[in-house]
DRENROTI-867194 format. One line per 2 residues: number of its first residue (from 1); for each residue x, y, z of N, C-alpha, C, CB. Coordinates in steps of 0.2 Angstrom, whole numbers, plus 5000, padded with zeros to 4 digits. Glycine has a CB too. Example, Ala and Ser with C-alpha at 12.3 -4.5 7.8 and 13.67 -1.06 7.14 Angstrom:
2
1 = 5066:4972:5039:5062:4978:5039:5066:4984:5039:5057:4978:5045 | 5064:4989:5035:5068:4995:5036:5064:5000:5039:5070:4997:5029
This chain:
161
1 = 4696:4815:4820:4690:4810:4819:4686:4812:4813:4685:4811:4825 | 4683:4807:4810:4680:4807:4804:4673:4804:4805:4683:4804:4798
3 = 4668:4808:4804:4661:4806:4804:4658:4803:4798:4656:4811:4807 | 4656:4797:4797:4654:4794:4791:4648:4789:4793:4660:4790:4788
5 = 4643:4790:4789:4637:4786:4790:4635:4785:4797:4638:4779:4787 | 4635:4791:4801:4633:4791:4808:4638:4788:4813:4627:4787:4808
7 = 4644:4786:4811:4649:4784:4816:4655:4788:4815:4651:4776:4814 | 4658:4788:4821:4665:4792:4822:4671:4787:4821:4665:4796:4828
9 = 4676:4789:4817:4682:4785:4816:4688:4789:4817:4682:4782:4809 | 4693:4786:4821:4699:4790:4822:4704:4787:4817:4701:4789:4829
11 = 4707:4791:4813:4713:4790:4809:4718:4795:4810:4710:4789:4802 | 4724:4794:4808:4729:4799:4808:4731:4802:4802:4735:4795:4811
13 = 4734:4808:4802:4736:4811:4796:4742:4815:4798:4730:4816:4794 | 4746:4818:4793:4752:4822:4794:4749:4829:4795:4757:4822:4788
15 = 4751:4832:4800:4749:4839:4802:4754:4843:4806:4742:4838:4806 | 4759:4845:4802:4764:4849:4806:4761:4856:4807:4771:4850:4801
17 = 4762:4859:4813:4759:4865:4814:4764:4871:4815:4754:4864:4820 | 4770:4870:4812:4775:4875:4813:4775:4879:4806:4782:4872:4814
19 = 4772:4885:4807:4772:4889:4801:4778:4893:4799:4766:4894:4802 | 4783:4889:4798:4790:4893:4796:4793:4889:4790:4795:4893:4802
21 = 4797:4892:4787:4800:4888:4781:4804:4882:4784:4805:4893:4777 | 4805:4877:4779:4809:4871:4781:4816:4873:4781:4807:4865:4776
23 = 4820:4871:4786:4827:4873:4787:4831:4871:4780:4830:4870:4793 | 4829:4865:4778:4833:4862:4772:4831:4865:4766:4832:4854:4772
25 = 4826:4869:4765:4824:4873:4759:4822:4880:4761:4818:4869:4756 | 4825:4883:4765:4823:4889:4768:4822:4894:4763:4828:4892:4773
27 = 4827:4896:4758:4826:4901:4753:4821:4899:4748:4833:4902:4750 | 4820:4893:4746:4815:4891:4742:4808:4892:4745:4816:4883:4740
29 = 4807:4891:4751:4801:4892:4754:4799:4899:4755:4801:4888:4761 | 4804:4903:4757:4803:4910:4757:4801:4913:4751:4809:4914:4760
31 = 4804:4911:4745:4803:4914:4739:4796:4912:4737:4808:4911:4734 | 4794:4905:4738:4788:4903:4736:4782:4907:4740:4787:4895:4738
33 = 4783:4909:4746:4778:4912:4750:4778:4920:4749:4779:4911:4757 | 4782:4922:4744:4782:4930:4743:4776:4932:4740:4788:4932:4738
35 = 4773:4938:4743:4767:4940:4741:4761:4938:4744:4766:4939:4733 | 4762:4933:4748:4756:4930:4752:4755:4934:4759:4757:4923:4754
37 = 4749:4934:4761:4748:4937:4768:4752:4933:4773:4741:4938:4770 | 4753:4935:4779:4757:4931:4784:4753:4925:4786:4758:4935:4791
39 = 4747:4925:4787:4743:4919:4789:4744:4913:4783:4736:4920:4790 | 4743:4916:4777:4744:4911:4771:4751:4909:4770:4742:4915:4764
41 = 4756:4913:4772:4763:4910:4772:4764:4905:4777:4768:4916:4773 | 4761:4906:4783:4762:4901:4788:4758:4894:4786:4759:4903:4795
43 = 4752:4895:4783:4749:4889:4781:4752:4885:4776:4742:4891:4779 | 4755:4889:4771:4759:4886:4765:4765:4882:4768:4761:4891:4760
45 = 4769:4885:4773:4775:4882:4776:4773:4876:4780:4778:4887:4780 | 4767:4876:4783:4765:4870:4787:4763:4865:4782:4759:4872:4792
47 = 4760:4866:4777:4758:4861:4772:4765:4858:4769:4754:4864:4766 | 4770:4862:4767:4776:4860:4764:4780:4855:4769:4780:4865:4762
49 = 4779:4857:4776:4783:4853:4781:4779:4846:4782:4783:4857:4787 | 4772:4847:4782:4769:4841:4782:4770:4836:4776:4761:4842:4782
51 = 4771:4839:4770:4772:4834:4764:4779:4831:4765:4772:4839:4758 | 4784:4835:4768:4791:4832:4769:4791:4827:4774:4796:4838:4771
53 = 4787:4828:4780:4786:4823:4785:4783:4816:4782:4782:4826:4791 | 4779:4817:4777:4775:4811:4775:4780:4806:4771:4770:4813:4770
55 = 4786:4809:4769:4790:4805:4764:4788:4805:4757:4791:4798:4767 | 4783:4808:4756:4780:4809:4749:4780:4816:4747:4773:4806:4748
57 = 4786:4819:4748:4787:4827:4746:4784:4828:4739:4794:4829:4747 | 4779:4833:4739:4777:4836:4733:4774:4831:4728:4782:4840:4731
59 = 4772:4826:4730:4769:4821:4726:4762:4824:4724:4768:4814:4729 | 4759:4822:4718:4753:4824:4716:4747:4821:4720:4751:4822:4708
61 = 4750:4816:4724:4745:4813:4729:4742:4818:4734:4749:4808:4733 | 4746:4824:4735:4744:4829:4740:4741:4835:4737:4750:4831:4744
63 = 4740:4835:4730:4737:4841:4727:4729:4841:4729:4738:4841:4720 | 4727:4847:4728:4719:4848:4729:4716:4844:4723:4717:4855:4729
65 = 4710:4841:4724:4707:4838:4719:4706:4842:4713:4700:4835:4721 | 4707:4841:4707:4707:4845:4701:4712:4850:4701:4700:4848:4702
67 = 4717:4850:4704:4722:4855:4704:4726:4856:4697:4728:4853:4709 | 4726:4862:4695:4729:4863:4688:4737:4863:4688:4726:4869:4685
69 = 4740:4864:4694:4747:4865:4693:4752:4859:4696:4749:4871:4697 | 4757:4859:4693:4762:4854:4695:4769:4858:4696:4764:4848:4689
71 = 4768:4863:4700:4774:4867:4702:4779:4863:4706:4772:4874:4705 | 4785:4866:4707:4790:4863:4711:4793:4867:4716:4796:4860:4707
73 = 4791:4867:4723:4785:4863:4725:4779:4867:4724:4787:4862:4733 | 4773:4863:4724:4767:4866:4722:4764:4870:4728:4762:4861:4720
75 = 4761:4876:4726:4758:4880:4731:4751:4876:4733:4757:4887:4729 | 4749:4872:4729:4742:4869:4731:4743:4862:4734:4738:4868:4724
77 = 4748:4861:4737:4749:4855:4741:4745:4855:4747:4757:4854:4743 | 4741:4850:4749:4736:4850:4754:4737:4843:4758:4729:4851:4752
79 = 4742:4842:4761:4743:4836:4765:4739:4836:4771:4751:4835:4767 | 4738:4841:4775:4735:4841:4781:4727:4840:4781:4736:4848:4785
81 = 4725:4840:4775:4718:4838:4774:4716:4831:4771:4714:4843:4769 | 4722:4828:4771:4721:4821:4768:4723:4816:4774:4726:4820:4762
83 = 4719:4810:4774:4720:4805:4778:4723:4799:4774:4713:4802:4781 | 4730:4798:4775:4734:4794:4770:4733:4786:4772:4741:4796:4770
85 = 4732:4782:4767:4732:4775:4768:4738:4772:4771:4730:4771:4761 | 4744:4774:4769:4750:4771:4771:4751:4772:4778:4756:4773:4767
87 = 4750:4778:4781:4751:4780:4788:4747:4776:4792:4750:4788:4789 | 4741:4775:4791:4736:4772:4795:4737:4764:4794:4729:4773:4793
89 = 4740:4762:4789:4741:4754:4788:4747:4753:4793:4743:4753:4781 | 4752:4757:4792:4758:4757:4797:4757:4757:4804:4764:4762:4795
91 = 4752:4762:4806:4750:4762:4813:4746:4756:4815:4746:4768:4814 | 4742:4753:4811:4739:4747:4812:4744:4741:4814:4734:4745:4807
93 = 4749:4741:4810:4754:4736:4811:4758:4737:4818:4759:4736:4805 | 4759:4744:4819:4763:4745:4825:4758:4743:4831:4764:4753:4826
95 = 4752:4745:4831:4747:4743:4836:4747:4735:4837:4740:4745:4835 | 4747:4731:4832:4748:4724:4832:4754:4722:4836:4747:4721:4825
97 = 4760:4725:4834:4766:4723:4836:4767:4725:4844:4772:4726:4833 | 4764:4730:4846:4764:4732:4853:4760:4728:4857:4762:4740:4854
99 = 4754:4726:4854:4750:4721:4858:4753:4715:4859:4743:4720:4854 | 4756:4712:4854:4760:4706:4854:4766:4706:4859:4763:4704:4847
101 = 4770:4712:4859:4775:4712:4864:4773:4712:4871:4779:4719:4862 | 4767:4716:4872:4765:4717:4879:4762:4710:4881:4759:4722:4879
103 = 4759:4706:4876:4756:4699:4878:4762:4695:4880:4753:4696:4872 | 4768:4695:4876:4774:4691:4878:4777:4693:4885:4779:4692:4872
105 = 4776:4700:4886:4779:4702:4893:4774:4701:4898:4780:4709:4892 | 4768:4698:4897:4763:4697:4902:4759:4702:4905:4767:4694:4908
107 = 4759:4708:4901:4755:4714:4903:4749:4714:4899:4759:4720:4901 | 4744:4710:4901:4738:4709:4898:4734:4715:4897:4734:4704:4901
109 = 4734:4720:4902:4730:4726:4901:4733:4730:4895:4731:4730:4908 | 4739:4731:4895:4742:4735:4889:4741:4731:4882:4749:4737:4890
111 = 4742:4725:4882:4740:4721:4876:4733:4722:4874:4742:4713:4878 | 4729:4721:4879:4721:4722:4877:4720:4729:4874:4717:4721:4883
113 = 4723:4734:4877:4722:4741:4875:4725:4742:4867:4726:4746:4879 | 4730:4739:4866:4733:4739:4859:4729:4735:4854:4740:4737:4858
115 = 4727:4729:4856:4722:4725:4852:4716:4728:4850:4721:4718:4855 | 4713:4732:4855:4707:4736:4854:4708:4742:4849:4704:4739:4861
117 = 4714:4745:4850:4716:4750:4845:4717:4748:4838:4722:4754:4848 | 4720:4742:4838:4720:4739:4831:4714:4737:4828:4725:4732:4831
119 = 4709:4734:4832:4702:4733:4829:4699:4739:4827:4698:4729:4835 | 4699:4744:4831:4696:4751:4829:4699:4754:4823:4697:4756:4835
121 = 4706:4753:4822:4709:4756:4816:4707:4751:4810:4717:4756:4817 | 4707:4745:4810:4705:4741:4805:4697:4743:4803:4705:4733:4807
123 = 4693:4744:4807:4686:4746:4806:4686:4753:4802:4682:4746:4812 | 4691:4757:4805:4691:4764:4801:4694:4763:4794:4695:4769:4806
125 = 4699:4759:4794:4702:4758:4787:4697:4756:4782:4708:4753:4787 | 4693:4751:4784:4688:4748:4780:4682:4753:4778:4685:4742:4783
127 = 4680:4757:4784:4674:4761:4783:4676:4768:4779:4671:4763:4790 | 4682:4770:4780:4684:4777:4778:4688:4776:4771:4687:4781:4783
129 = 4693:4772:4772:4698:4772:4766:4697:4767:4761:4705:4771:4769 | 4693:4762:4762:4691:4757:4757:4686:4759:4752:4689:4750:4760
131 = 4688:4759:4746:4683:4761:4740:4681:4755:4737:4687:4766:4736 | 4675:4753:4737:4672:4747:4734:4673:4747:4727:4665:4745:4737
133 = 4671:4753:4724:4671:4753:4717:4678:4752:4714:4668:4760:4715 | 4683:4755:4717:4690:4754:4715:4693:4748:4717:4694:4760:4717
135 = 4690:4745:4722:4693:4738:4724:4699:4739:4728:4693:4734:4719 | 4701:4745:4731:4707:4747:4734:4706:4752:4739:4712:4749:4729
137 = 4711:4753:4744:4711:4758:4749:4713:4764:4745:4715:4756:4755 | 4710:4770:4747:4711:4776:4744:4712:4782:4749:4706:4779:4739
139 = 4717:4786:4748:4717:4792:4753:4711:4796:4753:4723:4797:4751 | 4709:4798:4759:4703:4802:4760:4704:4809:4761:4698:4798:4765
141 = 4701:4814:4757:4701:4821:4759:4695:4823:4763:4702:4825:4752 | 4697:4823:4770:4691:4824:4774:4688:4831:4773:4693:4823:4781
143 = 4692:4836:4771:4689:4843:4770:4684:4843:4764:4694:4848:4769 | 4685:4839:4759:4681:4838:4753:4676:4832:4754:4685:4837:4747
145 = 4677:4828:4759:4673:4822:4760:4673:4817:4754:4666:4824:4762 | 4679:4816:4751:4679:4811:4746:4686:4808:4745:4677:4815:4739
147 = 4686:4802:4742:4693:4799:4741:4697:4802:4735:4692:4792:4739 | 4703:4802:4736:4708:4804:4730:4707:4798:4725:4715:4805:4733
149 = 4705:4798:4719:4704:4793:4715:4710:4790:4712:4699:4794:4710 | 4716:4794:4712:4722:4791:4709:4725:4785:4713:4727:4797:4709
151 = 4728:4781:4709:4731:4775:4712:4739:4777:4713:4731:4769:4707 | 4741:4775:4719:4748:4776:4721:4750:4769:4724:4749:4782:4726
153 = 4756:4767:4724:4758:4761:4728:4756:4760:4735:4766:4760:4727 | 4755:4766:4738:4753:4766:4745:4746:4764:4746:4754:4773:4748
155 = 4742:4764:4741:4735:4761:4741:4735:4754:4744:4732:4762:4735 | 4741:4750:4742:4741:4743:4744:4744:4742:4751:4745:4739:4738
157 = 4746:4747:4754:4750:4746:4760:4746:4742:4766:4752:4752:4763 | 4740:4742:4766:4736:4738:4771:4737:4730:4770:4729:4739:4771
159 = 4739:4728:4764:4741:4721:4762:4747:4719:4766:4741:4720:4755 | 4752:4723:4767:4758:4721:4770:4759:4723:4777:4764:4722:4766
161 = 4756:4729:4779:4757:4731:4785:4752:4729:4790:4756:4739:4785
């Protein structure tokens, strides 16, 4: 949940909580985490797995604001602290499709539940992710309470999803 201007909004994010190296990049992840304390290693691996889950592996989209490095993969990847536009746009479309399916099936109760979820997500997308100055939806770093000002094609995903 994100609290903004006195209101609470529910949006989704990538948040893998398995603090182990990725199976497909095991040796690379172990090498990257060398020298870190155990908790820092687990956090790094969870961030790397979250980035992989997003489909935007190690994009500058996930770097901390003002990050100086472009390592491969970067140690300053912070996916779990970002609320991505594309994920929430896709989930809005899923809620719409489920509401429509339940409506067609005659299950008004479930249809109403998904229409309500869609309305709430549209309000959250507008309140949290829309940036009036930029005129586009932007990923939101809730830990820093600000938008990622960089433009990515995913910023336009609410137009088609």
